Each structure stands twice: as structure tokens, then as C-alpha cells.
DOZA-433946 format. One record per residue: residue number from 1; x, y, z of N, C-alpha, C in turn. Coordinates in Angstrom, 2 decimals, padded with zeros to 5 digits. Example, Ala and Ser with C-alpha at 12.3 -4.5 7.8 and 13.67 -1.06 7.14 Angstrom:
// DOZA-433946
+-----+---------+---------+---------+---------+---------+---------+---------+---------+---------+
|  nr |     n_u |     n_v |     n_w |    ca_u |    ca_v |    ca_w |     c_u |     c_v |     c_w |
+-----+---------+---------+---------+---------+---------+---------+---------+---------+---------+
|   1 |  013.19 | -005.69 |  007.80 |  012.30 | -004.50 |  007.80 |  013.20 | -003.30 |  007.80 |
|   2 |  012.85 | -002.25 |  007.08 |  013.67 | -001.06 |  007.14 |  012.90 |  000.03 |  007.87 |
+-----+---------+---------+---------+---------+---------+---------+---------+---------+---------+
// end
This chain:
// DOZA-433946
+-----+---------+---------+---------+---------+---------+---------+---------+---------+---------+
|  nr |     n_u |     n_v |     n_w |    ca_u |    ca_v |    ca_w |     c_u |     c_v |     c_w |
+-----+---------+---------+---------+---------+---------+---------+---------+---------+---------+
|   1 |  000.84 | -001.18 |  000.00 |  000.00 |  000.00 |  000.00 |  000.89 |  001.24 |  000.00 |
|   2 |  000.38 |  002.31 | -000.55 |  001.14 |  003.55 | -000.58 |  000.33 |  004.68 |  000.04 |
|   3 |  001.02 |  005.76 |  000.33 |  000.41 |  006.94 |  000.94 |  000.72 |  008.16 |  000.09 |
|   4 | -000.29 |  008.97 | -000.17 | -000.11 |  010.23 | -000.88 |  000.02 |  011.33 |  000.16 |
|   5 |  001.16 |  012.02 |  000.14 |  001.47 |  013.01 |  001.16 |  001.83 |  014.35 |  000.54 |
|   6 |  001.56 |  015.40 |  001.28 |  002.09 |  016.73 |  000.98 |  003.09 |  017.05 |  002.07 |
|   7 |  004.10 |  017.80 |  001.75 |  005.04 |  018.30 |  002.74 |  004.88 |  019.81 |  002.78 |
|   8 |  004.78 |  020.35 |  003.99 |  004.72 |  021.80 |  004.14 |  005.92 |  022.25 |  004.97 |
|   9 |  006.28 |  023.51 |  004.78 |  007.38 |  024.08 |  005.55 |  006.85 |  025.32 |  006.27 |
|  10 |  007.16 |  025.37 |  007.56 |  006.90 |  026.55 |  008.38 |  008.26 |  027.00 |  008.89 |
|  11 |  008.74 |  028.11 |  008.36 |  010.10 |  028.58 |  008.62 |  011.09 |  027.49 |  008.23 |
|  12 |  011.79 |  026.89 |  009.18 |  012.78 |  025.85 |  008.86 |  012.26 |  024.44 |  009.12 |
|  13 |  011.03 |  024.31 |  009.57 |  010.47 |  023.02 |  009.98 |  009.58 |  022.46 |  008.88 |
|  14 |  009.83 |  021.20 |  008.51 |  008.99 |  020.53 |  007.53 |  008.17 |  019.43 |  008.19 |
|  15 |  006.94 |  019.29 |  007.73 |  006.03 |  018.27 |  008.24 |  005.19 |  017.77 |  007.07 |
|  16 |  004.89 |  016.47 |  007.07 |  004.05 |  015.88 |  006.03 |  002.62 |  015.77 |  006.54 |
|  17 |  001.69 |  015.67 |  005.61 |  000.29 |  015.46 |  005.94 | -000.32 |  014.59 |  004.84 |
|  18 | -001.24 |  013.72 |  005.23 | -001.94 |  012.88 |  004.25 | -002.70 |  013.79 |  003.29 |
|  19 | -002.46 |  013.64 |  002.00 | -003.11 |  014.49 |  001.00 | -004.63 |  014.37 |  001.06 |
|  20 | -005.13 |  013.21 |  001.43 | -006.57 |  013.00 |  001.51 | -007.27 |  013.83 |  002.57 |
|  21 | -006.52 |  014.35 |  003.53 | -007.10 |  015.22 |  004.56 | -007.20 |  016.67 |  004.10 |
|  22 | -006.49 |  017.01 |  003.03 | -006.42 |  018.39 |  002.57 | -007.56 |  018.66 |  001.59 |
|  23 | -008.43 |  019.56 |  001.99 | -009.58 |  019.91 |  001.17 | -009.18 |  020.89 |  000.07 |
|  24 | -008.28 |  021.82 |  000.43 | -007.90 |  022.87 | -000.52 | -006.59 |  023.50 | -000.07 |
|  25 | -005.82 |  024.01 | -001.03 | -004.64 |  024.82 | -000.73 | -004.95 |  026.21 | -001.24 |
|  26 | -004.89 |  027.19 | -000.35 | -005.25 |  028.56 | -000.69 | -004.04 |  029.47 | -000.48 |
|  27 | -004.17 |  030.69 | -000.92 | -003.12 |  031.68 | -000.71 | -003.13 |  032.20 |  000.72 |
|  28 | -002.37 |  033.25 |  000.92 | -002.25 |  033.86 |  002.26 | -003.62 |  034.25 |  002.79 |
|  29 | -003.80 |  034.05 |  004.07 | -005.05 |  034.40 |  004.74 | -004.73 |  035.24 |  005.97 |
|  30 | -005.46 |  036.32 |  006.14 | -005.35 |  037.11 |  007.36 | -006.09 |  036.37 |  008.46 |
|  31 | -005.49 |  036.34 |  009.63 | -006.15 |  035.66 |  010.74 | -006.47 |  036.66 |  011.84 |
|  32 | -007.47 |  036.32 |  012.62 | -007.94 |  037.17 |  013.71 | -007.77 |  036.40 |  015.01 |
|  33 | -007.08 |  037.00 |  015.99 | -006.90 |  036.32 |  017.28 | -008.25 |  036.10 |  017.98 |
|  34 | -008.34 |  035.01 |  018.72 | -009.51 |  034.72 |  019.53 | -009.06 |  034.71 |  020.98 |
|  35 | -009.51 |  035.68 |  021.78 | -009.10 |  035.72 |  023.19 | -009.44 |  034.42 |  023.91 |
|  36 | -008.48 |  033.91 |  024.67 | -008.69 |  032.69 |  025.43 | -008.54 |  031.41 |  024.64 |
|  37 | -008.17 |  031.52 |  023.37 | -008.01 |  030.33 |  022.53 | -006.79 |  029.52 |  022.97 |
|  38 | -006.78 |  028.25 |  022.61 | -005.63 |  027.40 |  022.90 | -004.39 |  027.95 |  022.21 |
|  39 | -003.24 |  027.71 |  022.80 | -001.98 |  028.25 |  022.30 | -001.75 |  027.91 |  020.83 |
|  40 | -001.94 |  026.65 |  020.45 | -001.65 |  026.22 |  019.09 | -002.74 |  026.59 |  018.09 |
|  41 | -003.90 |  027.01 |  018.59 | -005.03 |  027.43 |  017.75 | -005.39 |  028.87 |  018.13 |
|  42 | -004.51 |  029.83 |  017.82 | -004.66 |  031.18 |  018.37 | -005.75 |  032.04 |  017.75 |
|  43 | -006.34 |  031.60 |  016.64 | -007.33 |  032.46 |  016.01 | -008.06 |  031.74 |  014.89 |
|  44 | -008.72 |  032.54 |  014.07 | -009.52 |  032.01 |  012.97 | -009.19 |  032.74 |  011.67 |
|  45 | -009.47 |  032.06 |  010.56 | -009.36 |  032.66 |  009.23 | -010.70 |  032.48 |  008.54 |
|  46 | -010.97 |  033.35 |  007.56 | -012.19 |  033.22 |  006.78 | -011.95 |  032.23 |  005.65 |
|  47 | -012.86 |  031.28 |  005.52 | -012.81 |  030.32 |  004.42 | -014.22 |  029.79 |  004.18 |
|  48 | -014.63 |  029.78 |  002.93 | -015.93 |  029.23 |  002.57 | -017.09 |  029.94 |  003.25 |
|  49 | -016.94 |  031.23 |  003.48 | -018.01 |  032.00 |  004.10 | -018.15 |  031.80 |  005.60 |
|  50 | -017.15 |  031.21 |  006.23 | -017.22 |  031.01 |  007.68 | -015.83 |  031.16 |  008.29 |
|  51 | -015.79 |  031.24 |  009.59 | -014.52 |  031.32 |  010.31 | -014.09 |  029.91 |  010.68 |
|  52 | -012.82 |  029.57 |  010.37 | -012.29 |  028.26 |  010.75 | -011.05 |  028.46 |  011.61 |
|  53 | -010.85 |  027.55 |  012.53 | -009.70 |  027.62 |  013.44 | -008.40 |  027.52 |  012.65 |
|  54 | -007.38 |  028.22 |  013.14 | -006.07 |  028.22 |  012.51 | -005.06 |  027.54 |  013.42 |
|  55 | -004.35 |  026.54 |  012.88 | -003.27 |  025.87 |  013.60 | -001.96 |  026.56 |  013.23 |
|  56 | -001.28 |  027.15 |  014.21 |  000.03 |  027.75 |  013.99 |  001.08 |  026.74 |  014.43 |
|  57 |  001.65 |  026.01 |  013.48 |  002.64 |  024.97 |  013.79 |  003.82 |  025.55 |  014.55 |
|  58 |  004.16 |  026.80 |  014.30 |  005.30 |  027.43 |  014.99 |  005.09 |  027.50 |  016.50 |
|  59 |  003.86 |  027.39 |  016.94 |  003.59 |  027.45 |  018.38 |  003.82 |  026.12 |  019.09 |
|  60 |  004.05 |  025.05 |  018.33 |  004.31 |  023.75 |  018.96 |  005.70 |  023.21 |  018.64 |
|  61 |  006.51 |  024.02 |  017.96 |  007.88 |  023.62 |  017.62 |  008.84 |  024.62 |  018.26 |
|  62 |  009.60 |  024.19 |  019.26 |  010.55 |  025.09 |  019.91 |  011.52 |  025.70 |  018.89 |
|  63 |  011.79 |  026.99 |  019.07 |  012.73 |  027.69 |  018.21 |  012.11 |  028.40 |  017.03 |
|  64 |  010.84 |  028.13 |  016.75 |  010.16 |  028.84 |  015.66 |  009.43 |  030.05 |  016.23 |
|  65 |  009.25 |  031.06 |  015.37 |  008.57 |  032.28 |  015.79 |  007.09 |  032.19 |  015.40 |
|  66 |  006.20 |  032.23 |  016.39 |  004.77 |  032.16 |  016.09 |  004.31 |  033.35 |  015.25 |
|  67 |  003.23 |  033.14 |  014.53 |  002.62 |  034.23 |  013.78 |  002.13 |  035.31 |  014.73 |
|  68 |  002.38 |  036.55 |  014.37 |  001.83 |  037.68 |  015.12 |  000.43 |  037.96 |  014.58 |
|  69 | -000.43 |  038.58 |  015.39 | -001.77 |  038.90 |  014.89 | -001.70 |  039.67 |  013.56 |
|  70 | -002.45 |  039.19 |  012.59 | -002.48 |  039.82 |  011.27 | -001.38 |  039.36 |  010.33 |
|  71 | -000.33 |  038.73 |  010.84 |  000.75 |  038.24 |  009.99 |  000.27 |  037.03 |  009.18 |
|  72 |  000.78 |  036.90 |  007.97 |  000.35 |  035.82 |  007.08 |  001.53 |  034.97 |  006.63 |
|  73 |  001.23 |  033.76 |  006.21 |  002.18 |  032.93 |  005.49 |  001.65 |  032.82 |  004.06 |
|  74 |  002.51 |  032.55 |  003.07 |  002.08 |  032.58 |  001.67 |  000.99 |  031.58 |  001.27 |
|  75 |  000.90 |  030.47 |  001.97 | -000.09 |  029.44 |  001.66 | -000.80 |  028.99 |  002.93 |
|  76 | -001.96 |  028.38 |  002.75 | -002.66 |  027.75 |  003.87 | -003.34 |  026.49 |  003.35 |
|  77 | -003.20 |  025.42 |  004.10 | -003.92 |  024.19 |  003.79 | -005.23 |  024.22 |  004.55 |
|  78 | -006.30 |  023.88 |  003.88 | -007.59 |  023.71 |  004.53 | -007.76 |  022.21 |  004.73 |
|  79 | -007.81 |  021.80 |  005.99 | -007.70 |  020.39 |  006.36 | -008.96 |  019.92 |  007.06 |
|  80 | -009.43 |  018.73 |  006.70 | -010.56 |  018.11 |  007.39 | -010.07 |  017.42 |  008.66 |
|  81 | -010.75 |  017.69 |  009.76 | -010.47 |  017.03 |  011.04 | -011.82 |  016.59 |  011.59 |
|  82 | -012.11 |  015.31 |  011.42 | -013.42 |  014.77 |  011.80 | -014.51 |  015.60 |  011.12 |
|  83 | -015.38 |  016.24 |  011.89 | -016.47 |  017.03 |  011.32 | -016.12 |  018.50 |  011.22 |
|  84 | -014.88 |  018.86 |  011.42 | -014.46 |  020.26 |  011.41 | -013.46 |  020.51 |  010.29 |
|  85 | -013.14 |  021.78 |  010.12 | -012.16 |  022.21 |  009.13 | -011.15 |  023.08 |  009.86 |
|  86 | -009.89 |  022.97 |  009.46 | -008.79 |  023.66 |  010.11 | -007.92 |  024.30 |  009.03 |
|  87 | -007.43 |  025.51 |  009.27 | -006.49 |  026.16 |  008.37 | -005.08 |  026.00 |  008.94 |
|  88 | -004.13 |  025.62 |  008.08 | -002.74 |  025.43 |  008.51 | -001.85 |  026.30 |  007.62 |
|  89 | -001.50 |  027.51 |  008.07 | -000.63 |  028.39 |  007.26 |  000.76 |  027.79 |  007.10 |
|  90 |  001.35 |  027.98 |  005.92 |  002.69 |  027.47 |  005.66 |  003.45 |  028.40 |  004.73 |
|  91 |  004.76 |  028.27 |  004.76 |  005.62 |  029.07 |  003.89 |  005.81 |  028.42 |  002.53 |
|  92 |  005.60 |  027.09 |  002.45 |  005.83 |  026.34 |  001.21 |  005.03 |  025.05 |  001.28 |
|  93 |  004.54 |  024.61 |  000.13 |  003.81 |  023.34 |  000.02 |  004.37 |  022.57 | -001.16 |
|  94 |  004.67 |  021.29 | -000.95 |  005.20 |  020.44 | -002.03 |  004.10 |  019.97 | -002.95 |
|  95 |  004.51 |  019.34 | -004.04 |  003.61 |  018.54 | -004.86 |  003.29 |  017.28 | -004.05 |
|  96 |  002.27 |  016.55 | -004.46 |  001.95 |  015.28 | -003.79 |  003.11 |  014.31 | -004.00 |
|  97 |  003.51 |  013.67 | -002.90 |  004.57 |  012.66 | -002.94 |  003.96 |  011.33 | -002.50 |
|  98 |  004.18 |  010.29 | -003.28 |  003.65 |  008.96 | -002.96 |  004.77 |  008.14 | -002.35 |
|  99 |  004.49 |  007.58 | -001.16 |  005.49 |  006.77 | -000.47 |  004.89 |  005.42 | -000.08 |
| 100 |  005.73 |  004.41 | -000.04 |  005.31 |  003.07 |  000.35 |  005.14 |  002.98 |  001.87 |
| 101 |  004.35 |  002.01 |  002.30 |  004.12 |  001.78 |  003.74 |  005.42 |  001.68 |  004.54 |
| 102 |  006.43 |  001.04 |  003.96 |  007.66 |  000.83 |  004.72 |  008.46 |  002.11 |  004.95 |
| 103 |  008.02 |  003.21 |  004.36 |  008.68 |  004.51 |  004.57 |  008.07 |  005.26 |  005.76 |
| 104 |  006.97 |  004.74 |  006.31 |  006.36 |  005.33 |  007.50 |  006.73 |  004.50 |  008.71 |
| 105 |  007.05 |  005.19 |  009.80 |  007.38 |  004.49 |  011.03 |  006.97 |  005.33 |  012.22 |
| 106 |  007.09 |  004.79 |  013.42 |  006.73 |  005.55 |  014.62 |  007.65 |  006.76 |  014.78 |
| 107 |  007.15 |  007.75 |  015.47 |  007.93 |  008.97 |  015.71 |  009.18 |  008.62 |  016.50 |
| 108 |  010.35 |  008.96 |  015.96 |  011.61 |  008.63 |  016.63 |  012.63 |  009.76 |  016.54 |
| 109 |  012.60 |  010.54 |  015.48 |  013.60 |  011.58 |  015.25 |  013.13 |  012.93 |  015.78 |
| 110 |  011.87 |  013.25 |  015.53 |  011.33 |  014.57 |  015.87 |  010.44 |  014.51 |  017.11 |
| 111 |  010.54 |  015.51 |  017.93 |  009.67 |  015.64 |  019.11 |  008.49 |  016.55 |  018.76 |
| 112 |  007.74 |  016.21 |  017.74 |  006.61 |  017.01 |  017.29 |  005.33 |  016.41 |  017.88 |
| 113 |  004.71 |  017.15 |  018.78 |  003.58 |  016.62 |  019.55 |  002.35 |  016.28 |  018.72 |
| 114 |  002.25 |  016.81 |  017.51 |  001.07 |  016.55 |  016.69 |  001.33 |  015.46 |  015.65 |
| 115 |  002.28 |  014.58 |  015.95 |  002.58 |  013.45 |  015.05 |  002.76 |  012.18 |  015.86 |
| 116 |  002.25 |  011.09 |  015.32 |  002.50 |  009.76 |  015.89 |  003.51 |  009.01 |  015.05 |
| 117 |  003.71 |  009.48 |  013.81 |  004.57 |  008.77 |  012.85 |  005.50 |  009.75 |  012.15 |
| 118 |  006.50 |  009.17 |  011.48 |  007.42 |  009.95 |  010.66 |  007.55 |  009.28 |  009.30 |
| 119 |  007.96 |  010.06 |  008.31 |  008.13 |  009.58 |  006.95 |  009.60 |  009.71 |  006.57 |
| 120 |  010.15 |  008.63 |  006.05 |  011.54 |  008.65 |  005.56 |  011.50 |  008.85 |  004.05 |
| 121 |  011.86 |  010.06 |  003.62 |  011.88 |  010.37 |  002.19 |  013.23 |  010.04 |  001.56 |
| 122 |  014.13 |  009.45 |  002.32 |  015.46 |  009.13 |  001.81 |  016.45 |  010.22 |  002.13 |
| 123 |  016.14 |  011.45 |  001.72 |  017.02 |  012.58 |  002.00 |  016.64 |  013.29 |  003.29 |
| 124 |  015.48 |  012.99 |  003.84 |  015.03 |  013.63 |  005.08 |  013.95 |  012.77 |  005.74 |
| 125 |  013.90 |  012.86 |  007.06 |  012.83 |  012.23 |  007.83 |  011.99 |  013.36 |  008.40 |
| 126 |  010.69 |  013.34 |  008.12 |  009.81 |  014.40 |  008.60 |  008.64 |  013.80 |  009.36 |
| 127 |  008.14 |  014.51 |  010.37 |  006.97 |  014.01 |  011.09 |  005.73 |  014.05 |  010.19 |
| 128 |  004.80 |  013.16 |  010.46 |  003.53 |  013.10 |  009.74 |  002.46 |  013.71 |  010.64 |
| 129 |  002.03 |  014.91 |  010.29 |  001.03 |  015.64 |  011.06 | -000.26 |  014.83 |  011.14 |
| 130 | -000.76 |  014.65 |  012.34 | -002.05 |  014.00 |  012.55 | -002.95 |  015.03 |  013.23 |
| 131 | -003.75 |  015.79 |  012.46 | -004.55 |  016.85 |  013.06 | -005.56 |  016.35 |  014.08 |
| 132 | -005.87 |  015.05 |  014.05 | -006.80 |  014.50 |  015.05 | -006.21 |  014.57 |  016.46 |
| 133 | -004.88 |  014.64 |  016.55 | -004.25 |  014.75 |  017.87 | -004.61 |  016.06 |  018.57 |
| 134 | -005.06 |  017.05 |  017.81 | -005.52 |  018.29 |  018.44 | -006.68 |  018.02 |  019.38 |
| 135 | -007.54 |  017.06 |  019.01 | -008.67 |  016.72 |  019.87 | -008.19 |  016.04 |  021.15 |
| 136 | -007.12 |  015.24 |  021.04 | -006.55 |  014.58 |  022.22 | -005.91 |  015.59 |  023.16 |
| 137 | -005.54 |  016.76 |  022.63 | -004.83 |  017.76 |  023.41 | -005.77 |  018.82 |  023.97 |
| 138 | -007.07 |  018.66 |  023.84 | -007.99 |  019.69 |  024.30 | -007.71 |  020.03 |  025.75 |
| 139 | -007.51 |  021.32 |  025.96 | -007.22 |  021.80 |  027.30 | -005.75 |  021.85 |  027.63 |
| 140 | -004.90 |  021.17 |  026.84 | -003.45 |  021.21 |  027.08 | -002.88 |  022.53 |  026.62 |
| 141 | -001.81 |  022.95 |  027.24 | -001.04 |  024.08 |  026.76 |  000.06 |  023.50 |  025.89 |
| 142 | -000.01 |  023.74 |  024.58 |  000.90 |  023.08 |  023.64 |  002.24 |  023.79 |  023.50 |
| 143 |  002.43 |  024.91 |  024.11 |  003.70 |  025.63 |  023.95 |  004.84 |  024.75 |  024.41 |
| 144 |  005.82 |  024.60 |  023.54 |  007.00 |  023.83 |  023.89 |  006.78 |  022.33 |  023.93 |
| 145 |  005.62 |  021.88 |  023.47 |  005.34 |  020.44 |  023.50 |  006.16 |  019.69 |  022.49 |
+-----+---------+---------+---------+---------+---------+---------+---------+---------+---------+
// end
């Protein structure tokens, strides 16, 4: 079996995501902070005539600079998470990459809290973002996780 993946980059950090979870890739989106929101979901963006939560990956990776209110990244992935939709701003998005099952393994190289697995692309090992883990983290403070 194979997996169709996209790789995104946020500053210097790369993470893969199952292409089947991505509903759309859009351009830069302005986001609005939501007071009291979880650290990793600091605000919302407009998409499809509604406000959707925004995941700032930089807030869960030590050493990255989180987005400031109103700051944008050039692209955003619109991702399905169960019955919800999530925006994931990124600096770069790859073409779809197809990898075999044996290229996926448990998380071992990266301490990325929103991944259970990693992908070995040969030239790099990147975590595989599992947006469903956000539900497991409800109420957690994700800073530095």
C-alpha cells in the first residue's frame, strides 16, 4: 500500500500530511486572534463563508517564531479534522509525494507533539502531522510540547 502526502514548511520546519485530509490549498489568509483560545489554535481565518480555526505549527515547535496577529504565510492548507475544518498556514507546500508503507514508522527523530509517525523520504525524515491529535490535546497548553 502507498500513501499520498504533501510536505509543508513553516520557517525551517517541515512536516508531512496525508493528502486525503487536505480539502484545498489557498493563498495567504489574514487571521484574527480569539481571546482565550488554545496556544496552538490562536485564532480564525475566513474560508468558505465562515470562520475556521487556525493551527500555527510554529507554536508547537521550539525555536520557531509564532505568527503575530495579522501576519500571514504565503499558503494555507484547509484540512478536514473529523467534522471540522482547520487552516494550517505554511511558507511552502510540495507537490503530492507517494510513499510506500515501509517509509512510514513511529515517531523517533522529531519531538513534534502533533505526530504519531514519521516519513523517511530518503534525504530527510519528517513528522507526519495528525490533526486529530488536536482533539486529544484539548485543554493542554501546547507551547513547547
